[in-house]
Phi, psi and omega in degrees: 000317179295322180295316180297318180296318179295319180295321177297318180297318180293323179295317179296321180296319179294326181287344183246041175077040177084011178107105180279135179232024182290333178079358183246333182274155180302324180297320181297316180294317180295317179295320178298321179292319180293322177294319178296322178294321178293320178295320179295316180297319179294320179293320178299318181292324177295315180293326177296328178277358179090008180269137177095356178281132180302143182296330181293340181256353186294335183283344183245117180296319181293317181292317180294322178295318179293322179295316178298317180298317179295319179296316180290328178295315178297318179294324179294323177295320176296322177294323178295324177295322175298319179296324178295319178296320178294325180297322179295319179290329178298321179301319180293316181294315184290331177296315180293319183293321179292323177295317177299322180294322180295311180289331173295324175296321176297317178296320178295321177296317178298317179296317179296320178295321180295320181289319181285344179281348180293122179092334180253338179093159180274135183240169178295328179296324178294318177297317181297322180295321179293316179297317179296320180294318179294319179297316178296320179295322179296316179295320179293324177295319177296318178296321178296323179292320181291332180251032186295334181278353182234020175107011176067234182294339180278351184304314179292344182266354183267126181279181180295338179270012177065031174240153174293132183265127178295317181296320178292321180295316180296315179296323180293322178298314180293322179296313179296321180296313181295318179296321177298317179296321179293316178295323177301314179293323179296318179294319177298324179294326179290317186275346180286149182243332183277147179293325180295319178295320180294319178296322178295318179295317179293326177290338180287348179251012177289156187295330181292337177267323186260009183299319182295310183292324178290326177295318178295320178298315178296321180297311182294325177292321178294326178297322178300312181295316183294316181296319179298320179294315181298314182294315181298318181293319180290328176291318180295324179273007177062026173268356177215131180257127180238128176245131180292130180284159178297315177198159178292149177224151180299329180294342179300335182290340185237003184231168174271188184294337180272359181088005177272148179301134181250124181297317181299315180292318183296312183292325179294314179293321181293314179298319178298316181298318181293315182292321178295319179298316179295320180293323178295323177296318178295324177292321180294326180284326180225080182286000181276356182211159175295138183296132179269104179286129175301143183295338175297319177291325177297320177294322176300317176297322180295318178296316179298318178296322179295319177296320180296314180295318178298322177295321177294324181287330185271343185284161176084197183152157180285145173292148185218141173265125179263325180199158175228124182231159175284126178288132184236124175275162179298127180097346179286152177276150175288149180179179180284174178281125179235165177299132183097344177284161173264140175244144177254120181260120182250139181182219182204148175079021180288330180249105178295157176303131181089003183254029182270356180285153184300321182293330177284321177299325182288349181272356181286139184225144174243129177261119178245104187066242177255007184256133178259124183243122176284135182289123181289145175274122179249105186277153168222161178304118178095356181175211183224143174265347179213127002274165173233175184290332184251351182201149174209151184239131178222153176275155172273110183288163182292342180286348179281121181286141175300145181125191180294142178210160178244139180251134179216135180260134175246115185282174179295337178275357180091000179283144181250139178276180172292161177270127182247124184280139173224169176235123179261121182267163177292000000 
């Protein structure tokens, strides 16, 4: 992993004139972050091999482990600051790219209309489609400028966890499609001269024709509100752990917070894409009216939305401690838990999805009685062995009084586990 990051950084530096160090352009910030990530990975691997630990601490496993953890924690915080700077430049880049994509779509539509008009002639519907596309692109460009600090056109699609929301993206696709169809009919109504044509256009927006598409639009919009409510409520009650992502990614539309493929998201996005494509074909064939979606497809969208919402409601869970045992090294004698010993906490859900980065791992805390103990980072080449999602090891500090005590884990997302009783002996 460290080698790949270093190679990416060197490749970017070579492409930008031997490595840009101006500190102001997006390339410089991105290259700086990749170099910092490569340096952190190399330092972690050196410390995992035992290199760089002060000689005064080498005789004590606990002291050397704590020193290594503190060093990696400070380096992880510096790396997180680099990631924050890259995120700010990403907002600027994605705003420009989305605007270019919108106007590129307008150019593609104009080219397609020109090519399909050969032999059939140019019609008022073709003019109306170009005018509607330009008007929509202008409005989207204005919206991108107003939201330039949050990603431009992607700002409404980014959730509170800084990830692209599948439900918002699906609702936005349907909203833009319906608005384009309405503007298209409005432009045709303006340029039409005959009373019969005007009556046909006005009849094309009647509820008996547009009931299907309006029902799907209402359904997808309701899913956005419902999912936001469900997620917010589950986070407040600590039944769902949410970690803010570094920046939005296109893969967020098809994956969960951990980056794994999500069936609910994939099927919802796939069904939406298929139904939108079919509806667009119907609009292209009859641009004088809103496309009438067959109720069978509307029901298909409803089933897909129900599966998506059910998946959001079922995901996650509270972290839980199942057992606490005294950590034993090879050659140690068996015995009770005493001050200075290491304890291994076994359970589930200690690492929320998206909390695998070093700065997030360093935020984990274990409360032993009234004492808060930060979970030490134990590096190995390519990652960390402590903490993990199912187990973590912490020392019993001298401030813990002998006697009964309760152990509780506080995750990087702020969720608290159940309290597990232990007894600390003299």
